[in-house]
N, C-alpha and C positions, 0 to 999 in steps of 0.2 A: 084416196087412201095413200096414192105417193106424195100428195102436196102436204098431207098431215104428216107423214114421215119426214119429209124434208124440212118442214117448219119446225118439228121436234128436235131433229138432229141440229138444227141452227140455234134453236134455243138453249140445245144442252151445251153446245160447243161455247156459246156466249157464257154461260154460266161457269163453266170450267175457267174460262178465260179470265173471267171477273175473279173467282175463287183465287187462281194464281195469282193475278195480279196484287191481291191483298196478302199474299205470304211475302218471303223473303228471297224466295228463290231467283227473281230475276234482278234483284238489287246488288249493284256492285260493290264489293267487299272494301272496306276503306284500306290502305296500307299506312301500318303507324309511322309517323313522323319518328325522327332520332334528333337528338339534342343538336348534334353537328348540322343536320340539315337545317332546322329553325335557326341557329346562330348565325347562319351565313345569307339570311334572307336581307334584301335590299328595301327599306321602307322610306317614304318620304313624309315629310310634315306636309301640313295643307295650309301652309303660310303663302303669302303673294310670292316671295323667294324661299322655294321649299330646300330644305337640308334633307341630303340623303344619308342615311346612317346603317349600320348592320342591327338587327331585330335583338341581338343579344343584349344591347343596351337597355333594352325595356325591363330585363330581369336580373341583369347583373348583380345588382347590390340587395334587392329586397324581394326578389321573385316578383312574379306577375299575374294577373288574370287577364287573357287576352281572347276577346270575341273576335272570330273571322265571321263577319257578316255578309250573308248571303246577296242581299240586297236592302240598301238603306230604307227605301220606300215600301217595303213589305211590311204588311201588318202584323205578320208572325215575327219577323225578325224585330220588330218594335217591342214585341209582346216581350220576346227574350231579352231584349237589353234592358227593359224595365225593369224584369227580375232580377238580372245581374246588378242593376243599379240598386235595388234596395237591399244588395248586401254591402254597398259603399261604407257606411258606419262603421260596419264590424270590420273591413278589410282596412278601413283608415286605423284602426286601434291596433290592427296586427301589422301596419306598416306597409302593406300590400298594395301596390298601385293597379288600377283598374284601365285596361286599353282596350282599342279596337281598331280591326284593319278593315278597310273595304278594298274591292278591286278596282274601281272607278270612280270618278268623281265628274258627275254631270249634274248642270244646272244648281239647283239649291238642295239637291238630295242630302248631302251629309248634313247640311246647316239644318236641314227638318228633322232629321233624326237625332240631332242633339239633345233636344228637351227629353228624349227617352232615355239616352245612355248619359251617365255621369262621368265618364272619363275621357281622357284624349284619345282622338281617331287619328289614324295614319292609313297612307296609302300604299297598297301590295301591287302594284301595277302589274308583275309577274305572276300574281296569283299564286305564290309559292305557299302560303299558310292554306291554301285550298289543296294541296297536295300532302306528299309527294305523288299520287295518283289522283288526278282530280276527279271527283264523281259528279254526274249528272242525273237529276230526274226530270224527264221530259213530261210528255203528257200522260203517262202512266200513272204520274202522282194523282191526278184528278178524279180516279177511279178507286182510289185507296181509302177505305174508312177511315182509317187513322188520320189521313190528310185533312178529311171532313169533319172529324172531330176536333182537330187543330184548329180548323177555320172557324168553327162554331164557338170554340172556348173563346179565342181572342176576339172575335167580335162581340160576343157577350161580356167581354172584359173592356170593351169601349174602345177597342184599338182599329184605326183606320190606315189606309194608305194608297198607294198608286201602283202603277205599272211600268214606271219608268227603270231602265237598266236592265241589265243582264242577271236573271233570278234563277237560272237553272243548275248552274255549280253551286254544290252544297258547302255550308259552311261547317263551322265548329265553335268549341271553347276549349282553351288550354290553361292549366294552371302550372306555371312555370316555376320550379325553384329557383333560388339565387345561385350565381355563379355556375358550377358543374353539377350541381345537386340535381338536375334532370327534369323530365316531365312528370310532375306528379298527377296530372289528369289530362286526359285526351278524350274529349266528347266530340264524335263526329255525326253531324246531322244525318240520319239515314232516309228521312221523308220530309217534306215540308212542313216546319214546325215542330220537329222532333226537339225538345228544348232539353238542354242540361238541367239536371236538378241542382236548385240553389244550395241545398244542403250537402250535395257532394263535392261543390264548389269550395264551400266554408270549410270543409272537413280537409281537404286537400291544402287549403291555403294556411291552415293551422300547422302544416307540416314544414313550413318553409323555413329554413334557418338562415337569418340575413347574414350578408357577409360582413364580418369585421374588418376593421381600416387595416390590421395585419394582414387578414387572408389576401385583400385588394392589393396590398403592396407586394405581397409573393409573386402575383401573376404577374 
């Protein structure tokens, strides 16, 4: 009887732990970025002789859609990159550029990511686009039903990847207005494969007001 009680108790505890792991109770809450914070981020081009510049250059004139990639080799990130790239024709019509930032450049990971992403990619060595408060999802992610659903969705979509690089710091997607217009959309990945809705990106992009030459001169 005692062994049965211990077994039932352990099973009950495991069930409760699994239930809690599938709620948002233990997820770290994202801290919203400010325009001032994002403007001063240092980015690097991925050329042989990289140029360092302030992130605000990306959206100063025409706004921008920016993906902070969790890991280029991740098949879930490649799926989201393909989703965003499907918006490229409409973004081009609006005059809004599409960019991505990565937190590291190892082997051919960025090069292998480019077939999925139709925009220019930059290096954010200090991982500032993943802040102001960096959030990580560790092994708890593998017991979340939402994550497994995302895995199957991406696999069924024909996406594959590898395990190269850091993949625990969560990414996101930003739609930036031009100049001082501000952040029009900020999607923070809450778990592996938590994609932004393309329709939301497009709605935000349509709100961008391109800077006129006179406005740029005043600045």
